MARFI-542488 format. One line per field, with one value per residue: residue in one letter; x, y, z of N, C-alpha, C in turn. Coordinates in nm, 2 decimals, padded with zeros to 4 digits. Layout:
aa: a; ...
nc1: X; ...
nc2: Y; ...
nc3: Z; ...
cac1: X; ...
cac2: Y; ...
cac3: Z; ...
cc1: X; ...
cc2: Y; ...
cc3: Z; ...
***
This chain:
aa: x; x; x; x; x; x; x; x; x; x; x; x; x; x; x; x; x; x; x; x; x; x; x; x; x; x; x; x; x; x; x; x; x; x; x; x; x; x; x; x; x; x; x; x; x; x; x; x; x; x
nc1: 00.82; 00.88; 01.11; 01.19; 01.44; 01.46; 01.69; 01.73; 01.79; 02.00; 01.89; 02.04; 02.17; 02.28; 02.49; 02.44; 02.56; 02.47; 02.21; 02.09; 01.76; 01.51; 01.19; 00.85; 00.53; 00.18; -00.14; -00.43; -00.73; -00.95; -01.13; -00.99; -00.74; -00.40; -00.17; -00.01; 00.08; 00.24; 00.44; 00.56; 00.67; 00.91; 01.09; 01.18; 01.10; 01.32; 01.33; 01.30; 01.54; 01.75
nc2: -00.51; -00.39; -00.15; 00.08; 00.28; 00.55; 00.70; 01.02; 01.12; 01.35; 01.54; 01.54; 01.68; 01.54; 01.54; 01.35; 01.12; 01.16; 00.96; 00.72; 00.67; 00.43; 00.36; 00.23; 00.21; 00.14; 00.12; 00.13; 00.07; 00.08; -00.13; -00.29; -00.39; -00.40; -00.43; -00.63; -00.75; -00.54; -00.52; -00.77; -00.75; -00.62; -00.81; -01.06; -01.41; -01.69; -01.86; -01.70; -01.57; -01.66
nc3: 04.19; 03.87; 03.76; 03.51; 03.40; 03.18; 02.96; 02.84; 02.51; 02.35; 02.07; 01.74; 01.45; 01.15; 00.86; 00.58; 00.33; -00.02; -00.16; -00.40; -00.48; -00.56; -00.69; -00.70; -00.85; -00.82; -00.93; -00.73; -00.53; -00.25; -00.28; -00.46; -00.34; -00.38; -00.23; -00.13; -00.37; -00.47; -00.27; -00.29; -00.54; -00.50; -00.40; -00.57; -00.62; -00.55; -00.77; -00.99; -01.01; -01.17
cac1: 00.78; 00.99; 01.12; 01.28; 01.48; 01.50; 01.78; 01.69; 01.90; 02.00; 01.88; 02.15; 02.16; 02.39; 02.49; 02.46; 02.60; 02.36; 02.18; 02.00; 01.65; 01.42; 01.05; 00.75; 00.39; 00.08; -00.27; -00.53; -00.83; -00.99; -01.20; -00.89; -00.62; -00.29; -00.05; 00.08; 00.15; 00.34; 00.56; 00.62; 00.75; 01.04; 01.17; 01.14; 01.13; 01.45; 01.31; 01.31; 01.67; 01.86
cac2: -00.42; -00.36; -00.01; 00.10; 00.42; 00.58; 00.81; 01.11; 01.14; 01.48; 01.53; 01.59; 01.69; 01.49; 01.54; 01.22; 01.12; 01.14; 00.82; 00.71; 00.59; 00.39; 00.34; 00.16; 00.25; 00.04; 00.18; 00.05; 00.13; 00.00; -00.25; -00.36; -00.37; -00.48; -00.40; -00.75; -00.76; -00.44; -00.56; -00.89; -00.72; -00.57; -00.92; -01.17; -01.54; -01.75; -01.93; -01.59; -01.51; -01.74
cac3: 04.09; 03.77; 03.73; 03.40; 03.39; 03.04; 02.95; 02.73; 02.42; 02.28; 01.93; 01.67; 01.30; 01.08; 00.72; 00.52; 00.19; -00.11; -00.19; -00.51; -00.44; -00.66; -00.64; -00.79; -00.82; -00.86; -00.90; -00.66; -00.45; -00.13; -00.33; -00.53; -00.27; -00.44; -00.15; -00.12; -00.50; -00.48; -00.19; -00.35; -00.66; -00.46; -00.37; -00.65; -00.57; -00.59; -00.90; -01.09; -01.00; -01.24
cc1: 00.90; 00.99; 01.23; 01.31; 01.52; 01.59; 01.74; 01.81; 01.89; 01.98; 02.00; 02.12; 02.29; 02.38; 02.52; 02.50; 02.48; 02.34; 02.08; 01.88; 01.57; 01.29; 00.97; 00.62; 00.29; -00.06; -00.36; -00.63; -00.86; -01.05; -01.10; -00.76; -00.51; -00.16; 00.04; 00.15; 00.26; 00.46; 00.63; 00.71; 00.89; 01.14; 01.13; 01.18; 01.26; 01.44; 01.33; 01.45; 01.78; 01.92
cc2: -00.39; -00.21; 00.01; 00.25; 00.45; 00.70; 00.89; 01.13; 01.28; 01.46; 01.59; 01.59; 01.64; 01.51; 01.40; 01.23; 01.10; 00.99; 00.82; 00.62; 00.55; 00.36; 00.27; 00.22; 00.15; 00.10; 00.08; 00.13; 00.04; -00.13; -00.34; -00.34; -00.46; -00.46; -00.51; -00.77; -00.66; -00.48; -00.68; -00.86; -00.66; -00.69; -01.04; -01.30; -01.59; -01.81; -01.82; -01.53; -01.58; -01.66
cc3: 04.00; 03.74; 03.62; 03.39; 03.24; 03.04; 02.83; 02.64; 02.35; 02.13; 01.86; 01.52; 01.24; 00.93; 00.66; 00.37; 00.10; -00.14; -00.31; -00.46; -00.56; -00.61; -00.74; -00.75; -00.88; -00.83; -00.83; -00.59; -00.34; -00.18; -00.40; -00.47; -00.32; -00.36; -00.15; -00.26; -00.52; -00.40; -00.24; -00.47; -00.62; -00.43; -00.45; -00.59; -00.62; -00.73; -01.01; -01.09; -01.07; -01.35
***
């Protein structure tokens, strides 16, 4: 029998340096699901990176 012992980690609060976040939006609905199109727009293909 395999026995795995887990060690509990104490939670801690850390202050982080501010970061600039960017975002995108794309209107869609259940019938017109464009999730893949949205995700692909974050990482253009190599042919578009010239």
